[in-house]
N, C-alpha and C positions, 0 to 999 in steps of 0.2 A: 229480620230482627224481631225478636219476640216482644220485648218491652219497649214502649215509646214514651219518653218523658216530654212533657210540655214545660219547657224551661221558663215560659212567661209566668206560670203560676207556681212552679216548684220553689219552695223556700229553703231547700238544701238541708233539711233536718236529719236526713239519713235513716229514717225509720224503715224505708223500703229495703235498705241494705241489711239492717239488723234482722228483719223478719224473713228474709229470703232463705228458705230451707236448703236450697241447692247452692248457695254462695255464688249465684250468677251475677249479682249486682255488687258493685264496688263504688266507693267515692273516688273521684278523679284525683290522681296523685299530685297534680299541680294546684288545682283549686278544690279544696275539700268540701265545697258547697255544691258540687255538680255530681249527681249520681250518673253512672254509666253501666252499660251491660258488658261485663268482662267475657262471659262465655254464653253467647246467644244460643248455641246449639244444645246447651245443657238445660235450658229453661223448659219446664214441663207444664207451664201455665197453671200453676196451683192457685193463683189469685191472691196470695198473701200480701204482696206489695200493693196490688190494686185495692184491696179492702182496707189496708191500714194507712194508706196515703191520706193525710188530713186535708190536703189541698186538691184532691181529685186530679192530680197531675200525671197520672199514669193510664195508658191505654195499651191494649195488646194488638198485635198483628198476628192472627192465628193462621197457619198454613191451611190451604183448602182441604187437603185430605183429613185434617183433624176436625174440620167443620161439617163434613158429611156424616150423617148419622150411621151409615153402614158403608165403610170404605172397602171397595173392591178394586184391586190393581187394574183390572180391565174395564173399569167404569166408563172411561172416556173413549174406548176403542169402538 
């Protein structure tokens, strides 16, 4: 999963949903104070939600290939 919400600090304002350029985030259909990731495979880690979160309730889990400065498919062989 790309975006991780800390629900202990999240105030449910929905700013993260509004600023997401890929429409990856949505508010929960049952409780509209809970943000969730609707399309995790579509997240391109732009950082918009991370930067605009007033409560610092968002972190990323970035896949290892994206963390390597130069990714080569046979790097681990």
